A tleap script that builds the chain and sets N, CA, C and O, in Angstrom:
source leaprc.protein.ff14SB
mol = sequence {
  NMET SER ARG MET VAL ARG LYS HIE VAL TYR
  ILE GLU PRO GLU GLN ALA GLU LEU LEU LYS
  GLN ARG ALA ASN GLU LEU GLY MET SER GLU
  ALA GLU LEU ILE ARG ARG CYS ILE ASP GLN
  LEU ALA ARG GLY GLN THR SER ILE PRO LEU
  ASP GLN LYS ALA TRP GLN GLU GLU ILE ALA
  TYR ILE ARG GLU ARG ALA ARG ILE GLN ASN
  ALA LEU GLY SER GLN ARG HIE TRP THR ARG
  GLU GLU LEU TYR ASP GLU ARG LEU GLN ARG
  PHE PRO CARG
}
set mol.1.N position { 110.652 163.688 -66.499 }
set mol.1.CA position { 111.384 163.000 -67.531 }
set mol.1.C position { 111.964 164.206 -68.454 }
set mol.1.O position { 111.361 165.210 -68.835 }
set mol.2.N position { 113.603 163.733 -68.756 }
set mol.2.CA position { 113.926 164.728 -69.785 }
set mol.2.C position { 113.434 164.874 -71.330 }
set mol.2.O position { 112.473 164.153 -71.599 }
set mol.3.N position { 113.758 165.403 -72.026 }
set mol.3.CA position { 113.470 165.831 -73.317 }
set mol.3.C position { 113.622 164.380 -74.086 }
set mol.3.O position { 114.569 163.626 -73.857 }
set mol.4.N position { 113.020 164.210 -74.625 }
set mol.4.CA position { 112.861 162.812 -75.405 }
set mol.4.C position { 113.474 162.989 -76.842 }
set mol.4.O position { 113.412 163.969 -77.583 }
set mol.5.N position { 114.101 161.735 -77.038 }
set mol.5.CA position { 114.965 161.814 -78.433 }
set mol.5.C position { 114.202 161.104 -79.273 }
set mol.5.O position { 113.706 160.041 -78.902 }
set mol.6.N position { 114.043 161.505 -80.286 }
set mol.6.CA position { 113.142 160.780 -81.319 }
set mol.6.C position { 114.303 159.725 -82.092 }
set mol.6.O position { 115.476 160.019 -82.323 }
set mol.7.N position { 113.704 158.585 -82.376 }
set mol.7.CA position { 114.295 157.379 -82.996 }
set mol.7.C position { 113.552 156.718 -83.979 }
set mol.7.O position { 112.324 156.684 -83.905 }
set mol.8.N position { 114.273 156.099 -85.047 }
set mol.8.CA position { 113.199 155.510 -85.949 }
set mol.8.C position { 113.824 154.121 -85.819 }
set mol.8.O position { 114.998 154.156 -85.451 }
set mol.9.N position { 113.362 153.030 -86.013 }
set mol.9.CA position { 113.736 151.793 -85.739 }
set mol.9.C position { 113.066 150.976 -86.993 }
set mol.9.O position { 112.056 151.381 -87.569 }
set mol.10.N position { 113.807 149.694 -87.363 }
set mol.10.CA position { 112.946 148.869 -88.081 }
set mol.10.C position { 112.837 147.648 -87.307 }
set mol.10.O position { 113.922 147.233 -86.901 }
set mol.11.N position { 111.575 146.798 -86.918 }
set mol.11.CA position { 111.553 145.662 -86.534 }
set mol.11.C position { 110.795 144.659 -87.272 }
set mol.11.O position { 110.319 144.952 -88.369 }
set mol.12.N position { 110.633 143.435 -86.733 }
set mol.12.CA position { 110.049 142.696 -87.933 }
set mol.12.C position { 108.436 142.405 -87.637 }
set mol.12.O position { 107.979 142.327 -86.497 }
set mol.13.N position { 107.740 142.274 -88.714 }
set mol.13.CA position { 106.398 142.079 -88.521 }
set mol.13.C position { 105.902 141.237 -87.624 }
set mol.13.O position { 104.718 141.511 -87.428 }
set mol.14.N position { 106.406 139.990 -86.743 }
set mol.14.CA position { 106.278 139.499 -85.818 }
set mol.14.C position { 106.384 140.326 -84.472 }
set mol.14.O position { 105.429 140.307 -83.696 }
set mol.15.N position { 107.505 141.038 -84.184 }
set mol.15.CA position { 108.085 141.833 -83.637 }
set mol.15.C position { 106.998 142.960 -82.886 }
set mol.15.O position { 106.668 143.151 -81.716 }
set mol.16.N position { 106.631 143.591 -84.192 }
set mol.16.CA position { 105.517 144.854 -84.161 }
set mol.16.C position { 104.401 144.194 -83.606 }
set mol.16.O position { 103.844 144.813 -82.700 }
set mol.17.N position { 103.930 143.092 -83.917 }
set mol.17.CA position { 102.279 142.480 -83.534 }
set mol.17.C position { 102.664 141.926 -82.227 }
set mol.17.O position { 101.724 141.450 -81.589 }
set mol.18.N position { 103.870 141.874 -81.660 }
set mol.18.CA position { 104.197 141.281 -79.929 }
set mol.18.C position { 103.951 142.549 -79.412 }
set mol.18.O position { 102.986 142.705 -78.663 }
set mol.19.N position { 104.818 143.651 -79.755 }
set mol.19.CA position { 105.186 144.926 -79.064 }
set mol.19.C position { 103.388 145.635 -78.933 }
set mol.19.O position { 102.888 145.921 -77.845 }
set mol.20.N position { 102.832 145.763 -79.960 }
set mol.20.CA position { 101.231 145.605 -79.998 }
set mol.20.C position { 100.637 145.518 -79.047 }
set mol.20.O position { 100.162 146.376 -78.304 }
set mol.21.N position { 100.633 143.802 -79.007 }
set mol.21.CA position { 99.896 143.047 -77.981 }
set mol.21.C position { 100.218 143.004 -76.680 }
set mol.21.O position { 99.481 142.528 -75.817 }
set mol.22.N position { 101.541 143.594 -76.441 }
set mol.22.CA position { 101.959 143.544 -74.952 }
set mol.22.C position { 101.635 144.797 -74.395 }
set mol.22.O position { 101.296 144.815 -73.212 }
set mol.23.N position { 101.686 146.019 -75.138 }
set mol.23.CA position { 101.421 147.483 -75.091 }
set mol.23.C position { 99.944 147.123 -74.425 }
set mol.23.O position { 99.515 147.195 -73.274 }
set mol.24.N position { 99.403 146.726 -75.614 }
set mol.24.CA position { 97.523 146.584 -75.215 }
set mol.24.C position { 97.170 145.900 -73.901 }
set mol.24.O position { 96.236 146.282 -73.196 }
set mol.25.N position { 98.112 144.675 -73.547 }
set mol.25.CA position { 97.787 144.331 -72.542 }
set mol.25.C position { 98.282 144.636 -71.171 }
set mol.25.O position { 97.838 144.094 -70.159 }
set mol.26.N position { 99.378 145.678 -71.194 }
set mol.26.CA position { 99.942 146.178 -70.098 }
set mol.26.C position { 99.023 147.616 -70.302 }
set mol.26.O position { 99.298 148.118 -69.212 }
set mol.27.N position { 98.348 148.364 -70.791 }
set mol.27.CA position { 97.743 149.583 -70.904 }
set mol.27.C position { 98.717 150.335 -71.133 }
set mol.27.O position { 98.483 151.443 -70.652 }
set mol.28.N position { 99.430 150.301 -71.494 }
set mol.28.CA position { 100.671 151.362 -71.811 }
set mol.28.C position { 100.840 151.434 -73.785 }
set mol.28.O position { 100.606 150.554 -74.613 }
set mol.29.N position { 101.247 152.618 -73.936 }
set mol.29.CA position { 101.850 153.092 -75.453 }
set mol.29.C position { 102.801 151.860 -75.711 }
set mol.29.O position { 103.154 151.089 -74.819 }
set mol.30.N position { 103.185 151.762 -77.071 }
set mol.30.CA position { 103.963 151.071 -77.369 }
set mol.30.C position { 105.753 152.012 -77.427 }
set mol.30.O position { 106.778 151.330 -77.430 }
set mol.31.N position { 105.804 153.135 -77.456 }
set mol.31.CA position { 106.467 153.681 -76.890 }
set mol.31.C position { 107.037 153.344 -75.320 }
set mol.31.O position { 108.074 152.866 -74.860 }
set mol.32.N position { 106.369 153.618 -75.031 }
set mol.32.CA position { 106.673 153.502 -73.074 }
set mol.32.C position { 106.738 152.279 -72.941 }
set mol.32.O position { 107.215 152.196 -71.809 }
set mol.33.N position { 106.536 150.826 -73.448 }
set mol.33.CA position { 107.185 149.699 -73.301 }
set mol.33.C position { 108.246 149.650 -73.741 }
set mol.33.O position { 109.062 149.111 -72.993 }
set mol.34.N position { 108.756 150.127 -75.035 }
set mol.34.CA position { 110.157 150.128 -75.408 }
set mol.34.C position { 110.903 150.838 -74.316 }
set mol.34.O position { 111.840 150.323 -73.705 }
set mol.35.N position { 110.463 151.990 -74.112 }
set mol.35.CA position { 111.422 152.890 -72.778 }
set mol.35.C position { 111.425 152.049 -71.515 }
set mol.35.O position { 112.439 152.185 -70.831 }
set mol.36.N position { 110.421 151.134 -71.021 }
set mol.36.CA position { 110.792 150.419 -69.823 }
set mol.36.C position { 111.332 149.709 -69.928 }
set mol.36.O position { 111.994 149.400 -68.937 }
set mol.37.N position { 111.544 148.642 -71.544 }
set mol.37.CA position { 112.188 147.799 -71.731 }
set mol.37.C position { 114.026 147.991 -71.427 }
set mol.37.O position { 114.867 147.312 -70.837 }
set mol.38.N position { 114.042 149.245 -72.161 }
set mol.38.CA position { 115.710 149.834 -72.269 }
set mol.38.C position { 116.030 150.023 -70.838 }
set mol.38.O position { 117.090 149.584 -70.393 }
set mol.39.N position { 115.148 150.672 -70.058 }
set mol.39.CA position { 115.538 151.096 -68.634 }
set mol.39.C position { 116.106 149.840 -67.728 }
set mol.39.O position { 117.007 149.844 -66.889 }
set mol.40.N position { 115.151 148.616 -68.254 }
set mol.40.CA position { 115.382 147.217 -67.783 }
set mol.40.C position { 116.384 146.758 -67.821 }
set mol.40.O position { 116.887 146.045 -66.953 }
set mol.41.N position { 116.970 147.171 -69.095 }
set mol.41.CA position { 118.201 146.083 -69.645 }
set mol.41.C position { 119.539 147.131 -69.153 }
set mol.41.O position { 120.666 146.697 -68.913 }
set mol.42.N position { 119.096 148.749 -69.056 }
set mol.42.CA position { 120.244 149.364 -68.160 }
set mol.42.C position { 120.636 148.960 -66.748 }
set mol.42.O position { 121.745 148.972 -66.212 }
set mol.43.N position { 119.586 148.643 -66.336 }
set mol.43.CA position { 119.554 147.946 -64.593 }
set mol.43.C position { 119.939 146.461 -64.308 }
set mol.43.O position { 120.098 145.881 -63.234 }
set mol.44.N position { 120.046 146.003 -65.648 }
set mol.44.CA position { 120.458 144.434 -65.915 }
set mol.44.C position { 119.266 143.377 -65.476 }
set mol.44.O position { 119.477 142.292 -64.935 }
set mol.45.N position { 117.963 143.921 -65.822 }
set mol.45.CA position { 116.898 143.207 -65.553 }
set mol.45.C position { 116.700 142.758 -67.181 }
set mol.45.O position { 116.963 143.421 -68.184 }
set mol.46.N position { 116.186 141.499 -67.082 }
set mol.46.CA position { 115.610 141.032 -68.457 }
set mol.46.C position { 114.343 140.859 -68.946 }
set mol.46.O position { 114.026 140.690 -70.124 }
set mol.47.N position { 113.506 140.922 -67.807 }
set mol.47.CA position { 112.148 140.762 -67.652 }
set mol.47.C position { 111.325 141.359 -67.421 }
set mol.47.O position { 111.608 142.066 -66.453 }
set mol.48.N position { 109.806 141.617 -67.966 }
set mol.48.CA position { 108.960 142.636 -67.456 }
set mol.48.C position { 108.334 142.229 -66.108 }
set mol.48.O position { 108.055 141.051 -65.883 }
set mol.49.N position { 108.098 143.285 -65.146 }
set mol.49.CA position { 107.599 142.319 -63.793 }
set mol.49.C position { 106.354 141.512 -64.002 }
set mol.49.O position { 105.523 141.751 -64.879 }
set mol.50.N position { 106.301 140.709 -63.282 }
set mol.50.CA position { 105.363 139.751 -63.446 }
set mol.50.C position { 103.917 140.534 -63.203 }
set mol.50.O position { 103.816 141.632 -62.656 }
set mol.51.N position { 102.991 139.862 -63.644 }
set mol.51.CA position { 101.189 140.508 -63.806 }
set mol.51.C position { 100.693 139.615 -62.474 }
set mol.51.O position { 99.962 138.645 -62.675 }
set mol.52.N position { 101.070 139.935 -61.222 }
set mol.52.CA position { 100.436 138.994 -59.908 }
set mol.52.C position { 99.062 138.906 -59.999 }
set mol.52.O position { 98.511 138.193 -59.161 }
set mol.53.N position { 98.575 139.306 -60.589 }
set mol.53.CA position { 96.743 138.861 -60.460 }
set mol.53.C position { 96.498 137.901 -61.509 }
set mol.53.O position { 95.633 137.025 -61.522 }
set mol.54.N position { 97.691 138.273 -62.719 }
set mol.54.CA position { 97.759 136.952 -63.527 }
set mol.54.C position { 98.043 135.594 -62.880 }
set mol.54.O position { 97.404 134.566 -63.105 }
set mol.55.N position { 98.829 135.689 -62.251 }
set mol.55.CA position { 99.476 134.799 -61.380 }
set mol.55.C position { 98.587 134.135 -60.379 }
set mol.55.O position { 98.351 132.927 -60.395 }
set mol.56.N position { 98.127 134.942 -59.545 }
set mol.56.CA position { 96.760 134.532 -58.725 }
set mol.56.C position { 95.833 133.731 -59.401 }
set mol.56.O position { 95.727 132.517 -59.227 }
set mol.57.N position { 95.280 134.285 -60.037 }
set mol.57.CA position { 94.164 133.908 -61.413 }
set mol.57.C position { 94.917 132.428 -61.897 }
set mol.57.O position { 94.152 131.489 -62.119 }
set mol.58.N position { 96.008 132.262 -62.019 }
set mol.58.CA position { 96.649 130.686 -62.695 }
set mol.58.C position { 96.519 129.996 -61.329 }
set mol.58.O position { 95.773 129.017 -61.344 }
set mol.59.N position { 97.081 130.294 -60.166 }
set mol.59.CA position { 97.319 129.573 -59.175 }
set mol.59.C position { 95.749 128.848 -58.616 }
set mol.59.O position { 95.635 127.702 -58.181 }
set mol.60.N position { 94.538 129.948 -58.785 }
set mol.60.CA position { 93.314 129.124 -58.441 }
set mol.60.C position { 93.035 128.210 -59.054 }
set mol.60.O position { 92.576 127.158 -58.610 }
set mol.61.N position { 93.318 128.524 -60.391 }
set mol.61.CA position { 92.861 127.490 -61.524 }
set mol.61.C position { 93.248 126.426 -61.230 }
set mol.61.O position { 92.437 125.513 -61.080 }
set mol.62.N position { 94.857 126.191 -61.030 }
set mol.62.CA position { 95.261 124.880 -61.219 }
set mol.62.C position { 94.906 124.296 -59.556 }
set mol.62.O position { 95.339 123.149 -59.451 }
set mol.63.N position { 94.396 124.671 -58.561 }
set mol.63.CA position { 93.837 124.591 -57.347 }
set mol.63.C position { 92.682 124.178 -57.674 }
set mol.63.O position { 92.244 123.443 -56.789 }
set mol.64.N position { 92.143 124.272 -58.330 }
set mol.64.CA position { 90.521 123.879 -58.493 }
set mol.64.C position { 90.634 122.800 -59.584 }
set mol.64.O position { 89.698 122.012 -59.720 }
set mol.65.N position { 91.685 122.719 -60.345 }
set mol.65.CA position { 91.488 121.648 -61.323 }
set mol.65.C position { 92.234 120.603 -60.132 }
set mol.65.O position { 92.068 119.451 -60.533 }
set mol.66.N position { 92.677 120.606 -59.364 }
set mol.66.CA position { 93.693 119.432 -58.394 }
set mol.66.C position { 92.280 119.057 -57.524 }
set mol.66.O position { 91.779 117.936 -57.435 }
set mol.67.N position { 91.787 120.292 -56.919 }
set mol.67.CA position { 90.336 119.623 -56.293 }
set mol.67.C position { 89.495 118.927 -56.434 }
set mol.67.O position { 88.981 118.174 -55.607 }
set mol.68.N position { 89.096 119.187 -58.158 }
set mol.68.CA position { 88.229 118.561 -58.829 }
set mol.68.C position { 88.990 116.586 -58.928 }
set mol.68.O position { 88.469 115.591 -58.425 }
set mol.69.N position { 89.996 116.639 -59.553 }
set mol.69.CA position { 90.760 115.701 -60.079 }
set mol.69.C position { 90.864 114.787 -58.727 }
set mol.69.O position { 90.913 113.566 -58.877 }
set mol.70.N position { 90.906 115.466 -57.121 }
set mol.70.CA position { 91.227 114.435 -56.046 }
set mol.70.C position { 89.759 114.143 -55.875 }
set mol.70.O position { 89.486 112.946 -55.784 }
set mol.71.N position { 88.763 114.994 -55.815 }
set mol.71.CA position { 87.186 114.744 -55.503 }
set mol.71.C position { 86.862 113.709 -56.826 }
set mol.71.O position { 86.033 112.894 -56.421 }
set mol.72.N position { 87.083 113.532 -57.749 }
set mol.72.CA position { 86.829 112.327 -58.779 }
set mol.72.C position { 87.558 111.071 -58.302 }
set mol.72.O position { 87.159 109.961 -58.654 }
set mol.73.N position { 88.758 111.247 -57.404 }
set mol.73.CA position { 89.391 109.779 -57.054 }
set mol.73.C position { 90.143 108.963 -58.196 }
set mol.73.O position { 90.583 107.820 -58.072 }
set mol.74.N position { 90.211 109.797 -59.377 }
set mol.74.CA position { 91.091 109.162 -60.116 }
set mol.74.C position { 92.699 109.535 -60.087 }
set mol.74.O position { 93.022 110.695 -60.340 }
set mol.75.N position { 93.568 108.683 -59.820 }
set mol.75.CA position { 94.542 108.397 -59.587 }
set mol.75.C position { 95.510 107.998 -60.651 }
set mol.75.O position { 94.993 106.909 -60.898 }
set mol.76.N position { 96.258 108.046 -61.250 }
set mol.76.CA position { 97.158 108.141 -62.289 }
set mol.76.C position { 97.720 106.621 -61.927 }
set mol.76.O position { 98.295 106.258 -60.901 }
set mol.77.N position { 97.261 105.631 -63.448 }
set mol.77.CA position { 97.610 104.259 -62.814 }
set mol.77.C position { 98.860 104.025 -63.625 }
set mol.77.O position { 98.985 102.846 -63.957 }
set mol.78.N position { 100.182 105.138 -64.185 }
set mol.78.CA position { 101.013 104.835 -64.881 }
set mol.78.C position { 102.359 105.461 -64.164 }
set mol.78.O position { 102.090 106.267 -63.274 }
set mol.79.N position { 103.645 105.247 -64.379 }
set mol.79.CA position { 104.685 105.897 -64.238 }
set mol.79.C position { 105.467 106.193 -65.151 }
set mol.79.O position { 105.585 105.393 -66.079 }
set mol.80.N position { 106.236 107.439 -65.153 }
set mol.80.CA position { 106.643 108.027 -65.835 }
set mol.80.C position { 107.801 106.914 -66.860 }
set mol.80.O position { 108.052 107.059 -68.056 }
set mol.81.N position { 108.272 105.974 -66.047 }
set mol.81.CA position { 109.095 104.834 -66.950 }
set mol.81.C position { 108.421 104.275 -67.638 }
set mol.81.O position { 108.798 103.975 -68.771 }
set mol.82.N position { 107.281 103.975 -67.198 }
set mol.82.CA position { 106.425 103.055 -67.807 }
set mol.82.C position { 106.070 103.942 -69.798 }
set mol.82.O position { 105.973 103.281 -70.832 }
set mol.83.N position { 105.964 105.491 -69.695 }
set mol.83.CA position { 105.534 105.767 -70.351 }
set mol.83.C position { 106.492 106.293 -71.396 }
set mol.83.O position { 106.124 106.725 -72.488 }
set mol.84.N position { 108.150 106.205 -70.853 }
set mol.84.CA position { 109.020 106.438 -71.764 }
set mol.84.C position { 109.441 104.868 -72.612 }
set mol.84.O position { 109.866 104.775 -73.764 }
set mol.85.N position { 109.189 103.813 -71.707 }
set mol.85.CA position { 109.251 102.589 -72.295 }
set mol.85.C position { 108.291 102.385 -73.375 }
set mol.85.O position { 108.622 101.990 -74.493 }
set mol.86.N position { 107.016 102.678 -73.001 }
set mol.86.CA position { 106.141 102.651 -73.967 }
set mol.86.C position { 106.546 103.328 -75.477 }
set mol.86.O position { 106.592 102.726 -76.549 }
set mol.87.N position { 106.764 104.458 -75.280 }
set mol.87.CA position { 107.431 105.510 -76.269 }
set mol.87.C position { 108.545 104.684 -77.170 }
set mol.87.O position { 108.321 104.367 -78.339 }
set mol.88.N position { 109.762 104.381 -76.480 }
set mol.88.CA position { 110.719 103.818 -77.299 }
set mol.88.C position { 110.300 102.603 -77.705 }
set mol.88.O position { 111.087 102.166 -78.544 }
set mol.89.N position { 109.424 101.874 -77.486 }
set mol.89.CA position { 109.127 100.794 -78.240 }
set mol.89.C position { 108.536 101.110 -79.665 }
set mol.89.O position { 108.602 100.255 -80.548 }
set mol.90.N position { 108.087 102.069 -79.839 }
set mol.90.CA position { 107.567 102.461 -80.751 }
set mol.90.C position { 108.711 103.117 -82.022 }
set mol.90.O position { 108.453 103.238 -83.219 }
set mol.91.N position { 109.442 103.317 -81.626 }
set mol.91.CA position { 110.881 103.348 -82.290 }
set mol.91.C position { 111.861 102.600 -82.478 }
set mol.91.O position { 112.668 102.355 -81.581 }
set mol.92.N position { 111.945 102.122 -83.665 }
set mol.92.CA position { 113.147 101.245 -83.762 }
set mol.92.C position { 114.568 101.691 -83.374 }
set mol.92.O position { 114.981 102.812 -83.672 }
set mol.93.N position { 115.253 100.856 -82.753 }
set mol.93.CA position { 116.535 101.420 -82.151 }
set mol.93.C position { 118.095 101.430 -83.225 }
set mol.93.O position { 119.151 101.876 -82.777 }
savepdb mol mol.pdb
quit
C-alpha cells in the first residue's frame, strides 16, 4: 500500500460505537474498516461483503425452526386478510 495520509474526522457518538462494534466483529482496526468502506464507495459498492458463515448459521436456524414447527403439526389457522380485518376493526375510520 502507498504512503498513508493522516485525516482527523468528527463523527457522531452512535457512529463511533457502530464503527468500534463492526471493526471488532470483522476482526480489523477501525482505520482499516474506514479504508475498506472508502474503497468500496470508489468501486460503486455500498455494502460490506456478507459474512457467509453467519448466513449459513441463520439458514440452519430457520430450517430447524421450520422442522420443529412441522413436527408439532401446528398449522396456522388464520389468513393475512383476517389479521388485517381484525386490526382495522380496532381503529375507528
